[in-house]
py3Dmol code that shows the C-alpha trace and the ligand (Angstrom):
import py3Dmol

protein = """\
ATOM      1  CA  MET A   1     -59.023  -2.477 191.992  1.00  0.00           C
ATOM      2  CA  LYS A   2     -60.828  -3.927 195.034  1.00  0.00           C
ATOM      3  CA  ASN A   3     -60.944  -1.527 197.924  1.00  0.00           C
ATOM      4  CA  PRO A   4     -58.917  -3.213 200.663  1.00  0.00           C
ATOM      5  CA  SER A   5     -60.701  -1.267 203.392  1.00  0.00           C
ATOM      6  CA  ILE A   6     -64.029  -2.923 202.578  1.00  0.00           C
ATOM      7  CA  GLN A   7     -64.507  -6.628 203.394  1.00  0.00           C
ATOM      8  CA  VAL A   8     -67.762  -8.392 202.475  1.00  0.00           C
ATOM      9  CA  TYR A   9     -68.976 -11.549 204.234  1.00  0.00           C
ATOM     10  CA  PRO A  10     -72.021 -13.765 203.558  1.00  0.00           C
ATOM     11  CA  ASP A  11     -74.033 -12.669 206.560  1.00  0.00           C
ATOM     12  CA  LYS A  12     -73.926 -10.926 209.929  1.00  0.00           C
ATOM     13  CA  GLN A  13     -72.686 -14.066 211.726  1.00  0.00           C
ATOM     14  CA  ALA A  14     -69.658 -14.154 209.408  1.00  0.00           C
ATOM     15  CA  VAL A  15     -69.089 -10.456 209.932  1.00  0.00           C
ATOM     16  CA  GLY A  16     -69.135 -11.075 213.712  1.00  0.00           C
ATOM     17  CA  ALA A  17     -66.683 -13.968 213.340  1.00  0.00           C
ATOM     18  CA  GLN A  18     -64.223 -11.925 211.336  1.00  0.00           C
ATOM     19  CA  ALA A  19     -64.645  -8.991 213.760  1.00  0.00           C
ATOM     20  CA  ALA A  20     -63.845 -11.366 216.660  1.00  0.00           C
ATOM     21  CA  LEU A  21     -60.640 -12.519 214.969  1.00  0.00           C
ATOM     22  CA  LEU A  22     -59.622  -8.894 214.381  1.00  0.00           C
ATOM     23  CA  PHE A  23     -60.514  -8.016 217.991  1.00  0.00           C
ATOM     24  CA  VAL A  24     -58.256 -10.792 219.339  1.00  0.00           C
ATOM     25  CA  GLU A  25     -55.439  -9.692 217.018  1.00  0.00           C
ATOM     26  CA  ALA A  26     -55.804  -6.013 217.966  1.00  0.00           C
ATOM     27  CA  ALA A  27     -55.634  -6.984 221.635  1.00  0.00           C
ATOM     28  CA  ARG A  28     -52.596  -9.173 221.149  1.00  0.00           C
ATOM     29  CA  SER A  29     -50.621  -6.618 219.202  1.00  0.00           C
ATOM     30  CA  ALA A  30     -51.558  -3.692 221.487  1.00  0.00           C
ATOM     31  CA  ILE A  31     -50.571  -5.556 224.598  1.00  0.00           C
ATOM     32  CA  GLU A  32     -47.313  -6.709 222.967  1.00  0.00           C
ATOM     33  CA  ALA A  33     -46.510  -3.171 221.939  1.00  0.00           C
ATOM     34  CA  ARG A  34     -47.851  -1.070 224.844  1.00  0.00           C
ATOM     35  CA  GLY A  35     -48.800  -3.436 227.620  1.00  0.00           C
ATOM     36  CA  GLN A  36     -52.513  -2.719 227.441  1.00  0.00           C
ATOM     37  CA  PHE A  37     -55.486  -2.869 225.000  1.00  0.00           C
ATOM     38  CA  LEU A  38     -57.740   0.217 224.843  1.00  0.00           C
ATOM     39  CA  VAL A  39     -60.938  -0.656 222.981  1.00  0.00           C
ATOM     40  CA  CYS A  40     -63.956   1.546 222.265  1.00  0.00           C
ATOM     41  CA  LEU A  41     -67.219  -0.375 221.698  1.00  0.00           C
ATOM     42  CA  SER A  42     -70.074   0.639 219.460  1.00  0.00           C
ATOM     43  CA  GLY A  43     -73.731   0.600 220.363  1.00  0.00           C
ATOM     44  CA  GLY A  44     -76.882  -0.500 218.601  1.00  0.00           C
ATOM     45  CA  SER A  45     -77.670  -4.105 217.779  1.00  0.00           C
ATOM     46  CA  THR A  46     -75.015  -5.076 215.230  1.00  0.00           C
ATOM     47  CA  PRO A  47     -72.164  -5.701 217.644  1.00  0.00           C
ATOM     48  CA  LYS A  48     -74.165  -8.115 219.755  1.00  0.00           C
ATOM     49  CA  VAL A  49     -73.088 -11.122 217.645  1.00  0.00           C
ATOM     50  CA  LEU A  50     -69.420 -10.048 218.045  1.00  0.00           C
ATOM     51  CA  PHE A  51     -69.783  -9.742 221.761  1.00  0.00           C
ATOM     52  CA  GLN A  52     -71.474 -13.218 221.987  1.00  0.00           C
ATOM     53  CA  ILE A  53     -68.631 -14.789 219.920  1.00  0.00           C
ATOM     54  CA  LEU A  54     -65.911 -13.126 222.055  1.00  0.00           C
ATOM     55  CA  ALA A  55     -67.563 -14.432 225.211  1.00  0.00           C
ATOM     56  CA  GLN A  56     -67.265 -18.033 223.976  1.00  0.00           C
ATOM     57  CA  THR A  57     -64.385 -20.488 223.794  1.00  0.00           C
ATOM     58  CA  PRO A  58     -61.834 -20.132 222.228  1.00  0.00           C
ATOM     59  CA  TYR A  59     -62.015 -16.361 221.812  1.00  0.00           C
ATOM     60  CA  ARG A  60     -62.643 -15.610 225.552  1.00  0.00           C
ATOM     61  CA  HIS A  61     -59.244 -17.216 226.337  1.00  0.00           C
ATOM     62  CA  GLN A  62     -57.453 -15.391 223.522  1.00  0.00           C
ATOM     63  CA  VAL A  63     -57.825 -11.909 224.934  1.00  0.00           C
ATOM     64  CA  ASP A  64     -55.814 -10.761 227.990  1.00  0.00           C
ATOM     65  CA  TRP A  65     -58.857  -9.172 229.695  1.00  0.00           C
ATOM     66  CA  GLU A  66     -56.734  -8.146 232.701  1.00  0.00           C
ATOM     67  CA  LYS A  67     -54.908  -5.716 230.406  1.00  0.00           C
ATOM     68  CA  THR A  68     -57.999  -4.521 228.538  1.00  0.00           C
ATOM     69  CA  PHE A  69     -59.709  -1.145 229.078  1.00  0.00           C
ATOM     70  CA  VAL A  70     -63.188  -0.684 227.702  1.00  0.00           C
ATOM     71  CA  PHE A  71     -64.827   2.549 226.527  1.00  0.00           C
ATOM     72  CA  TRP A  72     -67.880   3.470 224.446  1.00  0.00           C
ATOM     73  CA  GLY A  73     -68.360   5.676 221.396  1.00  0.00           C
ATOM     74  CA  ASP A  74     -71.790   6.825 222.442  1.00  0.00           C
ATOM     75  CA  GLU A  75     -74.704   6.304 224.846  1.00  0.00           C
ATOM     76  CA  ARG A  76     -78.310   6.964 224.976  1.00  0.00           C
ATOM     77  CA  SER A  77     -79.947   9.097 227.663  1.00  0.00           C
ATOM     78  CA  VAL A  78     -81.186   6.055 229.587  1.00  0.00           C
ATOM     79  CA  PRO A  79     -79.887   4.411 232.784  1.00  0.00           C
ATOM     80  CA  PHE A  80     -77.500   1.474 232.670  1.00  0.00           C
ATOM     81  CA  ASP A  81     -80.227  -1.051 233.449  1.00  0.00           C
ATOM     82  CA  HIS A  82     -82.427   0.174 230.542  1.00  0.00           C
ATOM     83  CA  PRO A  83     -82.699  -2.256 227.576  1.00  0.00           C
ATOM     84  CA  ASP A  84     -81.629   0.497 225.191  1.00  0.00           C
ATOM     85  CA  ASN A  85     -78.399   1.188 227.064  1.00  0.00           C
ATOM     86  CA  ASN A  86     -75.348   0.381 224.931  1.00  0.00           C
ATOM     87  CA  ALA A  87     -73.113  -0.495 227.933  1.00  0.00           C
ATOM     88  CA  GLN A  88     -75.749  -2.759 229.389  1.00  0.00           C
ATOM     89  CA  MET A  89     -75.937  -4.764 226.108  1.00  0.00           C
ATOM     90  CA  ALA A  90     -72.143  -5.120 225.987  1.00  0.00           C
ATOM     91  CA  SER A  91     -72.062  -6.128 229.681  1.00  0.00           C
ATOM     92  CA  GLU A  92     -74.860  -8.689 229.302  1.00  0.00           C
ATOM     93  CA  ASN A  93     -73.350 -10.317 226.179  1.00  0.00           C
ATOM     94  CA  LEU A  94     -69.631 -10.033 226.951  1.00  0.00           C
ATOM     95  CA  LEU A  95     -68.166  -7.994 229.784  1.00  0.00           C
ATOM     96  CA  ALA A  96     -69.993  -9.737 232.612  1.00  0.00           C
ATOM     97  CA  LEU A  97     -68.830 -13.079 231.121  1.00  0.00           C
ATOM     98  CA  VAL A  98     -65.086 -12.402 230.917  1.00  0.00           C
ATOM     99  CA  PRO A  99     -62.520 -11.391 233.601  1.00  0.00           C
ATOM    100  CA  VAL A 100     -62.145  -7.725 232.595  1.00  0.00           C
ATOM    101  CA  PRO A 101     -61.642  -5.754 235.874  1.00  0.00           C
ATOM    102  CA  ASP A 102     -64.669  -3.554 236.654  1.00  0.00           C
ATOM    103  CA  ASP A 103     -62.374  -0.566 237.217  1.00  0.00           C
ATOM    104  CA  GLN A 104     -61.186  -0.939 233.609  1.00  0.00           C
ATOM    105  CA  VAL A 105     -64.651  -0.529 232.145  1.00  0.00           C
ATOM    106  CA  PHE A 106     -65.814   3.036 231.530  1.00  0.00           C
ATOM    107  CA  PRO A 107     -69.501   3.358 230.561  1.00  0.00           C
ATOM    108  CA  MET A 108     -70.851   6.783 229.663  1.00  0.00           C
ATOM    109  CA  ASN A 109     -73.555   8.183 231.885  1.00  0.00           C
ATOM    110  CA  GLY A 110     -76.203   9.673 229.533  1.00  0.00           C
ATOM    111  CA  ALA A 111     -79.087   9.196 231.944  1.00  0.00           C
ATOM    112  CA  ASP A 112     -78.713  12.264 234.180  1.00  0.00           C
ATOM    113  CA  ASP A 113     -77.440  15.509 232.675  1.00  0.00           C
ATOM    114  CA  PRO A 114     -76.127  14.758 229.166  1.00  0.00           C
ATOM    115  CA  LYS A 115     -73.849  17.749 229.041  1.00  0.00           C
ATOM    116  CA  ALA A 116     -72.397  16.978 232.453  1.00  0.00           C
ATOM    117  CA  GLY A 117     -72.091  13.339 231.402  1.00  0.00           C
ATOM    118  CA  ALA A 118     -70.202  14.315 228.259  1.00  0.00           C
ATOM    119  CA  GLU A 119     -67.833  16.547 230.273  1.00  0.00           C
ATOM    120  CA  ALA A 120     -67.273  13.792 232.833  1.00  0.00           C
ATOM    121  CA  TYR A 121     -66.453  11.323 230.094  1.00  0.00           C
ATOM    122  CA  GLU A 122     -64.040  13.682 228.468  1.00  0.00           C
ATOM    123  CA  SER A 123     -62.231  13.991 231.765  1.00  0.00           C
ATOM    124  CA  THR A 124     -61.934  10.216 231.936  1.00  0.00           C
ATOM    125  CA  LEU A 125     -60.567  10.120 228.427  1.00  0.00           C
ATOM    126  CA  ARG A 126     -58.021  12.845 229.203  1.00  0.00           C
ATOM    127  CA  TYR A 127     -56.579  10.557 231.839  1.00  0.00           C
ATOM    128  CA  PHE A 128     -55.746   7.989 229.139  1.00  0.00           C
ATOM    129  CA  PHE A 129     -54.921  10.107 226.115  1.00  0.00           C
ATOM    130  CA  LYS A 130     -52.768  13.119 225.276  1.00  0.00           C
ATOM    131  CA  GLU A 131     -54.031  16.271 223.536  1.00  0.00           C
ATOM    132  CA  ASP A 132     -52.879  14.887 220.175  1.00  0.00           C
ATOM    133  CA  GLY A 133     -51.790  11.568 218.695  1.00  0.00           C
ATOM    134  CA  PRO A 134     -53.303   8.086 218.532  1.00  0.00           C
ATOM    135  CA  THR A 135     -55.974   6.958 220.957  1.00  0.00           C
ATOM    136  CA  PHE A 136     -57.816   3.618 221.098  1.00  0.00           C
ATOM    137  CA  ASP A 137     -56.139   0.531 219.730  1.00  0.00           C
ATOM    138  CA  LEU A 138     -59.491  -0.459 218.281  1.00  0.00           C
ATOM    139  CA  LEU A 139     -62.635   1.641 217.928  1.00  0.00           C
ATOM    140  CA  LEU A 140     -65.803  -0.102 216.717  1.00  0.00           C
ATOM    141  CA  LEU A 141     -68.583   1.721 214.929  1.00  0.00           C
ATOM    142  CA  GLY A 142     -71.976   0.898 213.431  1.00  0.00           C
ATOM    143  CA  MET A 143     -73.869   2.875 210.817  1.00  0.00           C
ATOM    144  CA  GLY A 144     -77.545   3.701 210.796  1.00  0.00           C
ATOM    145  CA  ASP A 145     -79.829   3.525 207.766  1.00  0.00           C
ATOM    146  CA  ASP A 146     -79.404   7.306 207.536  1.00  0.00           C
ATOM    147  CA  GLY A 147     -75.605   7.105 207.460  1.00  0.00           C
ATOM    148  CA  HIS A 148     -75.045   8.221 211.065  1.00  0.00           C
ATOM    149  CA  THR A 149     -72.341   6.670 213.245  1.00  0.00           C
ATOM    150  CA  ALA A 150     -71.974   6.736 216.992  1.00  0.00           C
ATOM    151  CA  SER A 151     -74.434   9.629 217.741  1.00  0.00           C
ATOM    152  CA  LEU A 152     -73.187  11.779 214.882  1.00  0.00           C
ATOM    153  CA  PHE A 153     -76.622  12.156 213.309  1.00  0.00           C
ATOM    154  CA  PRO A 154     -77.361  14.064 210.121  1.00  0.00           C
ATOM    155  CA  GLY A 155     -77.834  17.799 210.582  1.00  0.00           C
ATOM    156  CA  THR A 156     -76.823  17.847 214.273  1.00  0.00           C
ATOM    157  CA  SER A 157     -74.527  20.427 215.862  1.00  0.00           C
ATOM    158  CA  ILE A 158     -71.974  17.795 216.982  1.00  0.00           C
ATOM    159  CA  LEU A 159     -70.939  17.358 213.306  1.00  0.00           C
ATOM    160  CA  SER A 160     -69.106  20.712 213.384  1.00  0.00           C
ATOM    161  CA  GLU A 161     -67.486  20.237 216.827  1.00  0.00           C
ATOM    162  CA  THR A 162     -63.726  20.431 216.456  1.00  0.00           C
ATOM    163  CA  GLU A 163     -62.427  21.012 220.018  1.00  0.00           C
ATOM    164  CA  LYS A 164     -64.358  18.725 222.359  1.00  0.00           C
ATOM    165  CA  TRP A 165     -63.614  14.966 222.496  1.00  0.00           C
ATOM    166  CA  VAL A 166     -67.107  14.184 223.780  1.00  0.00           C
ATOM    167  CA  ASP A 167     -70.352  16.143 223.454  1.00  0.00           C
ATOM    168  CA  ALA A 168     -74.034  15.922 224.232  1.00  0.00           C
ATOM    169  CA  VAL A 169     -76.292  16.020 221.210  1.00  0.00           C
ATOM    170  CA  PHE A 170     -80.053  16.418 220.887  1.00  0.00           C
ATOM    171  CA  VAL A 171     -81.357  14.089 218.192  1.00  0.00           C
ATOM    172  CA  GLU A 172     -84.615  15.559 216.778  1.00  0.00           C
ATOM    173  CA  LYS A 173     -85.650  12.315 215.010  1.00  0.00           C
ATOM    174  CA  PHE A 174     -85.715  10.451 218.307  1.00  0.00           C
ATOM    175  CA  ASP A 175     -86.613  13.500 220.459  1.00  0.00           C
ATOM    176  CA  THR A 176     -83.858  12.509 222.826  1.00  0.00           C
ATOM    177  CA  TRP A 177     -80.334  13.435 224.012  1.00  0.00           C
ATOM    178  CA  ARG A 178     -77.306  11.312 223.360  1.00  0.00           C
ATOM    179  CA  ILE A 179     -73.622  11.478 224.436  1.00  0.00           C
ATOM    180  CA  SER A 180     -71.073  10.822 221.693  1.00  0.00           C
ATOM    181  CA  LEU A 181     -67.415  10.968 220.865  1.00  0.00           C
ATOM    182  CA  THR A 182     -66.875  13.732 218.335  1.00  0.00           C
ATOM    183  CA  ALA A 183     -65.608  13.030 214.776  1.00  0.00           C
ATOM    184  CA  PRO A 184     -62.138  14.509 215.295  1.00  0.00           C
ATOM    185  CA  PHE A 185     -61.589  12.359 218.391  1.00  0.00           C
ATOM    186  CA  ILE A 186     -62.975   9.171 216.728  1.00  0.00           C
ATOM    187  CA  ARG A 187     -60.605   9.721 213.810  1.00  0.00           C
ATOM    188  CA  ARG A 188     -57.574   9.581 216.181  1.00  0.00           C
ATOM    189  CA  ALA A 189     -58.108   5.861 216.868  1.00  0.00           C
ATOM    190  CA  ARG A 190     -55.313   3.537 215.603  1.00  0.00           C
ATOM    191  CA  ASN A 191     -57.870   1.120 214.047  1.00  0.00           C
ATOM    192  CA  ILE A 192     -61.470   1.939 213.288  1.00  0.00           C
ATOM    193  CA  GLN A 193     -63.842  -0.801 212.237  1.00  0.00           C
ATOM    194  CA  PHE A 194     -67.376  -0.249 210.946  1.00  0.00           C
ATOM    195  CA  LEU A 195     -69.591  -3.294 211.305  1.00  0.00           C
ATOM    196  CA  VAL A 196     -72.480  -2.822 208.894  1.00  0.00           C
ATOM    197  CA  THR A 197     -75.034  -5.555 208.025  1.00  0.00           C
ATOM    198  CA  GLY A 198     -78.528  -5.813 206.619  1.00  0.00           C
ATOM    199  CA  ASP A 199     -80.173  -4.681 203.409  1.00  0.00           C
ATOM    200  CA  SER A 200     -81.621  -1.537 205.118  1.00  0.00           C
ATOM    201  CA  LYS A 201     -78.020  -0.166 205.234  1.00  0.00           C
ATOM    202  CA  ALA A 202     -77.311  -0.643 201.518  1.00  0.00           C
ATOM    203  CA  PRO A 203     -78.464   2.826 200.282  1.00  0.00           C
ATOM    204  CA  ALA A 204     -76.574   4.683 202.983  1.00  0.00           C
ATOM    205  CA  LEU A 205     -73.465   2.517 202.596  1.00  0.00           C
ATOM    206  CA  LEU A 206     -73.427   3.317 198.820  1.00  0.00           C
ATOM    207  CA  ALA A 207     -73.857   7.044 199.522  1.00  0.00           C
ATOM    208  CA  VAL A 208     -71.197   7.047 202.259  1.00  0.00           C
ATOM    209  CA  LEU A 209     -68.579   5.115 200.332  1.00  0.00           C
ATOM    210  CA  GLU A 210     -69.282   5.943 196.682  1.00  0.00           C
ATOM    211  CA  GLY A 211     -71.452   9.068 196.721  1.00  0.00           C
ATOM    212  CA  PRO A 212     -70.379  12.662 196.640  1.00  0.00           C
ATOM    213  CA  GLU A 213     -69.005  14.221 199.833  1.00  0.00           C
ATOM    214  CA  ASN A 214     -72.018  15.231 201.873  1.00  0.00           C
ATOM    215  CA  ILE A 215     -70.984  14.943 205.536  1.00  0.00           C
ATOM    216  CA  THR A 216     -74.028  16.745 206.910  1.00  0.00           C
ATOM    217  CA  THR A 217     -76.321  14.163 205.343  1.00  0.00           C
ATOM    218  CA  TYR A 218     -74.004  11.194 205.704  1.00  0.00           C
ATOM    219  CA  PRO A 219     -71.912  11.705 208.875  1.00  0.00           C
ATOM    220  CA  SER A 220     -70.102   8.422 208.561  1.00  0.00           C
ATOM    221  CA  GLN A 221     -68.117  10.149 205.773  1.00  0.00           C
ATOM    222  CA  LEU A 222     -66.586  12.316 208.486  1.00  0.00           C
ATOM    223  CA  ILE A 223     -64.794   9.259 209.817  1.00  0.00           C
ATOM    224  CA  ASN A 224     -64.063   7.540 206.545  1.00  0.00           C
ATOM    225  CA  LYS A 225     -62.669  10.529 204.552  1.00  0.00           C
ATOM    226  CA  ASP A 226     -58.947  10.256 203.879  1.00  0.00           C
ATOM    227  CA  ASN A 227     -58.527   7.927 206.828  1.00  0.00           C
ATOM    228  CA  PRO A 228     -56.226   4.947 206.222  1.00  0.00           C
ATOM    229  CA  ASN A 229     -57.168   3.451 209.599  1.00  0.00           C
ATOM    230  CA  VAL A 230     -60.752   2.600 208.669  1.00  0.00           C
ATOM    231  CA  LEU A 231     -61.932  -0.892 207.806  1.00  0.00           C
ATOM    232  CA  TRP A 232     -65.532  -1.741 206.774  1.00  0.00           C
ATOM    233  CA  LEU A 233     -66.808  -5.190 207.690  1.00  0.00           C
ATOM    234  CA  THR A 234     -70.089  -5.705 205.812  1.00  0.00           C
ATOM    235  CA  ASP A 235     -72.386  -8.491 204.780  1.00  0.00           C
ATOM    236  CA  GLU A 236     -73.558  -9.135 201.204  1.00  0.00           C
ATOM    237  CA  THR A 237     -76.920  -7.464 201.681  1.00  0.00           C
ATOM    238  CA  ALA A 238     -75.473  -4.206 203.053  1.00  0.00           C
ATOM    239  CA  ALA A 239     -72.742  -4.172 200.330  1.00  0.00           C
ATOM    240  CA  ALA A 240     -75.167  -5.145 197.520  1.00  0.00           C
ATOM    241  CA  ARG A 241     -75.098  -1.761 195.823  1.00  0.00           C
ATOM    242  CA  LEU A 242     -71.366  -1.134 196.003  1.00  0.00           C
ATOM    243  CA  SER A 243     -69.251  -1.311 192.860  1.00  0.00           C
ATOM    244  CA  LEU A 244     -66.695  -3.642 194.498  1.00  0.00           C
TER     245      LEU A 244
END
"""
ligand_1 = """\
17
6PG
C -76.263 3.676 218.882
C -75.079 3.420 218.021
C -75.395 3.781 216.605
C -75.505 2.433 215.901
C -76.174 2.554 214.600
C -76.502 1.177 213.999
O -76.116 4.050 220.042
O -77.368 3.442 218.345
O -73.959 3.904 218.458
O -74.461 4.548 215.921
O -74.203 1.888 215.720
O -77.426 3.237 214.793
O -77.379 0.531 214.854
P -77.701 -1.002 214.581
O -76.451 -1.783 214.807
O -78.745 -1.342 215.648
O -78.205 -1.093 213.172
"""
view = py3Dmol.view(width=600, height=400)
view.addModel(protein, "pdb")
view.setStyle({"model": 0}, {"cartoon": {"style": "trace"}})
view.addModel(ligand_1, "xyz")
view.setStyle({"model": 1}, {"stick": {}})
view.zoomTo()
view.show()
C-alpha cells in the first residue's frame, strides 16, 4: 500500500508549489481554529522555492500575515546579514515581501554566544507554548545528504537531549556551532513537513524511511518514527530508491 505520508512530485518546483498550497491551508485552518498561525521555517536552500512562491500572487494574498507568527527550527552561528543565515534567506525571499508584523517574526541569534542564544530562544518559545501538548501549526524541515534535519547532525550530543526545547550544538563536520530545536520539541508540532529534493538525498532518504532504525546515523528518523503528523514532500530524484 502506498505510504500516504510520502508524496512525490516531478521536481523541486512542483514540491515548492505543493508546499505552498499546504502552507496556505495550514494557515487558514489554524487561524479559523485558534485565531493565529504559528509556523516554524526550515533552513538550507530547499525552502527558497517555497518562500518565493508564497511571496507571489495569488499565494501572498491567501495567508493572513497579520495573524502569522514565524519561528525557525535552527540557525547557523553567523549574523543575520550573512548569506548563510537561515532567517536572512527567508526574509529576503518572503518575509520582507509580505505584511507579517516585524514583532511576530522570531529569528534565532546564533552569531554571539550559541548557548545563550539557545536559552534566549527557549524563553521566547515558552511564552507561546505550554510544557506539554501541541506547538507549531506547521513546522518545515529539510534533510541533509547525511540524514540530518534542522541541526540534529549524526553523532552529536543534541540527539540525546530530552529536556531542553532548544540547544546549541557543535557540528564537527563543519567545525561550527549551530542552534537547533531538539527532537522532542520538534515532534510536538501539529504538522511536520519535510521538503527533500535532489538525487544527492536519495541514499539518506531510503535509509531514513526504509532502513533499520539507526537514529544516531540518520537523525531524521528521530522525527519520523511513530509520528502520524509527518508528511514528506519529495521530488522524483530524491525518492528514486524508495519502494513506493
Ligand atoms: C540548515 C537546515 C538543514 C537543512 C538541510 C538541507 O540550517 O542547513 O536547517 O537542516 O534543512 O541541511 O539543506 P538543503 O535544503 O540546502 O539541501
